[in-house]
N, C-alpha and C positions, 0 to 999 in steps of 0.2 A: 503494499499499499506506500510506502514511502516513497519509491521510485515516482509514483504519479504526482504525489505532492510537490516533490521536488522540481518535475518537470513542470507543474503550473507555477511554481514560484519563479522558476528561471524565465517565464513567460513574459513576466512583469515588465523588466527592459526594453521587451520589444514593444510594448504598449505605449512607451515615451517617446520611440523613436518616429520621423514622419513617414507617413504613407506606408504604415505597416499594418494598415486595416485589416487587409484579405489575408495577409499573412499569419496574423493572430488566428484568425478563423481556420485557415489551413491547419496549425498546430494543434488548435482545438480536435479537428477531425482525425487528425494522427493519434493525438490522446485517446480519442474515444473509441479508435480501433485496437489500441494497445491494450484498453481497459477490457474491451470486448473479449479478448483471447486470454483473459485469466482463468486458469481452471479453477472450478468452483466445484466444491461438494455441495449437492443440494441440500441434503439432510441436514448439516449440521454447520456451525461457523468453520471458515477456513482462512487462511492467510493469518493465524491468530497471534495475539500478541495481547498485552494487558492494555495496551493503548487503542491502536487500530485493528479492525478484522473484519470480516465481512460475510455476511450470510446471503441467501438469495434476495431477501427484501432490501438490504443494503446495497446490494450490487445492482439490483433492476434501479433502484432509486438515483442512484449515483449514474448510472448510465444515461439515464432520463435528463439529470441535470446537466450532464457535458452536452448532450445532444440540444436539449433547449437553448444552452448558453451560447452554442455555435449559431445555431438558427437565429438568436436575436440579433447576433453582429449582422448576419445577413439581411434581417428585415430592417436595419437601421441604417441603410446605405445613405440615406437622404443626409444625416448627421455628417457622414464623409465627405458627401458632395459638397455641402455649404460650409465646412470645415468647423462645425459647430462643437468645440471642445470634444472632437472625436477622440483625443489620446486618454482624456481622463475618464470619456466614456468606458473605453476598453479597460482601463485600470480597474475601474469600478467592477466592471464584469466580471475580471479575473479575481478579484477579491473575494467577489459574491461566489464563484465557483468554488474557490477555495474552501470557504465557511460551509459551503453546502456538502462539499466533500468530505468535509472534517464531521460535519454534524452527523450523517449517515454512516460513518465508518467507525466513529469514536466509541468504546466500550464502556467508558467511565459516565456514570449518571451526571457528575457534577461538571466534566468536560462538555458533555452533550448539553446541558443547559447553557453553558458558555457560548458555545457556537452556534445553537439555536437562536440566542438573542443578537449574537453578532451579526446574523444571516439578515436581521432586519436593517442595519445601517445602511448598506449598499442600496438596499431596496429603496429606503427613504431618500437618498441622494439622487437615484433614478427618478422619482416622482417629482421631488422639488426642483433638480436642475433641468430636467428634460422634459418636464410635462408641458400640457399646452394653454391650461387656463389657470388665471389667478389664484383660483379657489385650490390649488394644487398643495399649497401650504397647510390649508384646514384638512384634507384629504391626510396630508403627510402625519400632522398631529393625531388624527383619529387612528390612523395605523399603529402609530407608535403607543399612544396611550391605552387602548384598548389591550395591546400584545403585553404592554409592561405592567398594567394593573392585574392581570389575571396571573404573569409568570414569577410575581414575586412571593406567593405562597408556594409554587413549585420548588423554587430554592429551598425555602425553608423545609419543605417535604424530603426533600434530597439529605440534608444535614440532619434532619430527625432519623430518616433510615440508617444513616452514617453512624448515629449515636447508639442505634438499636442494635445493628448488625456488625459494626465494625467493616462495613463492605458496600459498596456501591458499583460494583461490577455488574453489567447486566445481563452477563450468562449466568452468575451467581446466585444472582436474585431470584432465579427462577425455583430455586431450590425453598425460597421462603413463602410465608402466606401471612401476610400483615392484614390483620382485621382491624383497622383503626379508621372511624368514620371521617375524622377531620384529614387524615392522610389519604384518603381516597379521593376527596374533593379537592384538597389543593394539588394532587399528582394530576388530577385529569381536567381541571378547569383552564390551564394554559392552552392545551391541545385543544380542548372543545373551541376557545376563542380563535385559535389559529386556522380552524378546519374551513369555515366558520359555523358553529351550530347556530339556528334559528334563535333568535333573542340577542346574540352577541354577534351577529352578520353584520351591523351597519357600516362597519369600515370598509368592507369588502367592495360594493358597489363603487362608493366614493373614492376608492384609492385607484379603481380600476377605469372609472371615467377621466380622473386627473392624469394617469400614468401615461408614458409614452407608450409605442408599441411593443418596446422591449420590455419596460415594467408590467404592461399587463401580461405577456408571455410568461414571465418570471412568476410574477404572482399566481396566475391560474395553474402553471407548469407544474411548479415546485412548491411554492411556498405554502400553499394548502395540504401539499403531502406531507410537511415536517409535522402538522398535528395528527394525521392519520399513523405515520410512521412513530411518533411518540406514544399514542394511544396503545399500538400494537406491542409495544417494549413494556410498558408500565402495566397492563392489564394482566400479563402473566403472573405478578407477584400480588396482585389485587382481586384474586378470583373470590375469596370468600365474602368479601364485602361487596363485590360486583354483583353477587349473585342476589343481593338484598335489595341494592339499588339501581341495577342497569335499566331496568324496565322505566324509569323516568325519563331518562336520556333518548331511549328508543322511541318512546310515545311523543316528546318533545319534538324530536328529530322529523318523525313520520308526518305530523300534524303541520310542522314547519315547512317540511317540504312541499306538502300539499298546498300550502298558503303561498308560498313563494313561486311555485310552478304557475298560479293564478295571477300572481304579481306580473309574471312575464309578458302578461298580454297588455298590460297597461303602459308598458314600455314605450317611449318614442325615440330613443337612443339606443342605437344598435349595442354598443358595448356596455351599456346598463343591462340591457337583455341578456347579453351572454354571462355578464359577471351574475345576475342572479339565476342563470340556468346552472351555474359553477354551484351556487348555494344548495339548488334542490338535488343537483348529484351527490355533492357531500353529504347531505342529510341521509342518503341511503348508505353510504359508507360507513359513517356514525353508528347507524342502528346496527349494522352488519357487525361491527366489531364488538359492539356493546351486548350482541346475543352470546357470545362468548363460545362459539361453537365452530367447528372446522370448517363448513361451507362458509360461514360469515367472514372468517379471516381471510380465506383465500378470495373470495369475491370481493371484499374491500382493498386487497391488495392489487387485485387485477383492475378493477375499475379506477382505483387511484392513479395507474400508469396510464390506463386508456384516456382516462378524463385528462391528464396533462398533455397527452399529445394532441386529443380533438379540441380542448378549450383555446390552447396555443393555437392552434390552426385557424380557429374561428376569429381570434382576435387578430390575427395576421390578414385574414379577409378584409375585417371591418377596416383596418388599417389602408389597405390598397386602396379601398373606397375614398376614406378619406383623405388620402394624399391627393385625390384626382378632385373631389368636390370640396374639401375644406369643410364638412359637415357630416356630422356623425347621425344626424335627424333622419328617420325613416321616410318622412314627407319630401324630404330631398334626395334621398338614396332610392329611388324608383325607377322601376322600368329599366334596369342595368342590363338586362338582356340584350337590349337594342345597341348599347356601347360597347359591352365584353362579353359577347356570347360564349367565349371558350372558358372566361372565368365562371360563369354561370355552372357550368360542370364542376369545378371546384367547389363553389356553394352548396350544390346538392349533394356532392360527396362527403364533405365534412358535416352538413346537417342530418344526412341520413346517417352517419356514424354517431351524432350526438344524439339522436333518438334510439340508440341501440338497436339499428337494423343489421341483419348478417351482412359480411363477415366479420365484422369489426369486433376489435376486444370487450366494447364495451357490453355487448349482446352477451359474451361469455362471463363478464363480472356481474352483470345484472340477474343472469339466470341463478348464478349461485348465490346471490344475496336473496333473491325471492325466496329460493329454497329455504336458505338458512332462517330467513324471518318466520314464513310462514311456518316452519318447524318450530320453531319459538312459541307462536301463537297464532293460530288461525285467523284472529281478527285483524291482523295486521294486512291481511289479504285485501281488504276494503280500501286501505289509504296506498297500498302499493299498487293498485290497479290504476286509482286516480292519479298517482304521480307518473306512471308509465305512459298513461294515455294524453295528459297534459303536456308531457315532456314532447312527445310526438307532436302534438298542438303548438307548442310555441317555436318547434325548431322549423315547422312548417309555415306559420305565420312569418317569422322571419325570413323565410327563403321567398316565400311568393310576395312578400312587401316589396322586397328588395329587388328582385327580378323581374316581376311582372307589374304591368300597369303602364301607364302613360307619363313617360319622363318628364322631368321637372323642365320647363323652358328656359329657366333662368341659366341654365348649363352653357358656357360660351367657349369653352375648350376642353378637349378630353383627348387622352390617349389610350391605347391599347396596355393589357399586361404585358410586362416584359418577361424576358426567359427567367430571370433571378427569382421573381415572384412566383412563376409556375413551380421553379425548382423548391421553393421554400415549402409550398403546399404540399408537393409531392412527398418532400422529405417527412411532411407531418402526416400525410395520410397512409403511405405505404406501410411504414413499421404499424401504424393502427391496424391495419388490415391484414398484413403478412404474419404477423405474431401469432395471430390465431392458430397457424399451422403448428406452432412449438408450443401449445398450451399446456401440454402435460408436463413441462418444466415447471410451469407456475399452480397446477393442479395437484400434482401427484408427488407431495413431498416425502411421504412415509411409504 
C-alpha cells in the first residue's frame, strides 16, 4: 500500500509545473492500473500491517476514488483552458485522493477519523474556490458544520473504546461486542450525516448546487461512500445494541427515501434533482447496512460502487449542458435532442442505470437490498415499491424534460459534444455495466 501512497505524494511537484494538466491525469490512470493489479484475497484482509491494509471493500472504494479523481481532471478542462488556478486545482485533487486513499486503507480507528475529517478540507476548497454562485460560502459552511457537529461524538466514542479495550484496530474489534447505547449513537451519527440520512441531508443539495463539476463528482462519487464504509466497519462490533435500535434508522431512511423521491419531481434545477436522487439511493443503502444481514451488507456495498459511477456521470451530463447554456434550469435545458442528438444517447444510458435497469450494477445492488429488507420485515415491501417506482419516475422526468420539447428560443450559439466529453461519459458508463459480469467477486465472499 505504501508504494501507491508514495507515488501520489511524488505527483505533487507535477501539479505545480506549467502545462502538466493532462500529465497528472495520465499518471493517475497509471496509478489506477497498478492498483488494479494488486493481488487480493477476497475472504479477508491482505497486504496487512498495523497501519494500512486492504480487503475487498477498501480495494473497491480506493479504485473508485482514483477513477473518479482522474475523470474529475478530465471534466474540468475549462479551468485549464482559461488558466483559472489550474495548478492549485490539481494540487487540491491530489491531496483529496491521498486523504481518501488513507481513509479507506487505514486500520486504526483514530487514524480513520483523522483522514475522514481531513478529506472534508479539499472538498470545501473546491466548493469555495471554484464554485459558480456567491452562495457557495454558505454551502461550504453547511457542509463543514453538519459534518463536524456529528463527528465530535465519534472521536469521543473512539477514545472510549480505546479506554475500554486498549485497542482500536478495526480487524481486532470484530472480536468485541460493545453494548453501550451512547457509544452506539456517537459512533454511527457522523456516518449517517455523511451518507446523508433523511433529516440531516440538507447540506448535500446545497453543496452540490454550488460546487463546480469536479466538486459534485467527488461529493456524489466518494464522499457519500465514506459514511457507508464507516457504518460497515463499526456495525461489526455494535451488533448487540444494533439489534435493539437499528429499526429506527431503517424506518427513518425508507420513509425519508420515499419523501425525497417525491421531492425530486418538484426540482427545477438539474443538479438539485440529481443531488436529491442521491439522497434517495443512499437511504436504501443505510437501511441495507442496518438490517445487519448478509444480503444487506453486500447490496449496500454494490449499490455504493454503482451509485458512485452513475451519479458522477449524471453530474457530468448536467455540466456539459451548463457549459453551453450557462443555466441549470430545466426550463432552459429543453429540447436538447435537437442540438446534441448523440448526447441524448448518453443521457438515456445513464438515466436507465440510475433507475436500476439491467445490465447495470445498480440493479444487482437493489435486488440484494430488496431481498435483505423484505427478509427483515415484509412491511418494508410497500416503501421499497414506492421508492423503486418513483426512482424510475424522476429519472424519466429529468430525461424527457431535458431531451424533448421545444427548445428555448433565447439560445443564440451552440456547439456539439466534443470527444473528451463522450470519453468521460463512456468511462462512467462502461464499468457500471461491465462489472456485472464479475459480480461473483462482490457477491460471493465466503
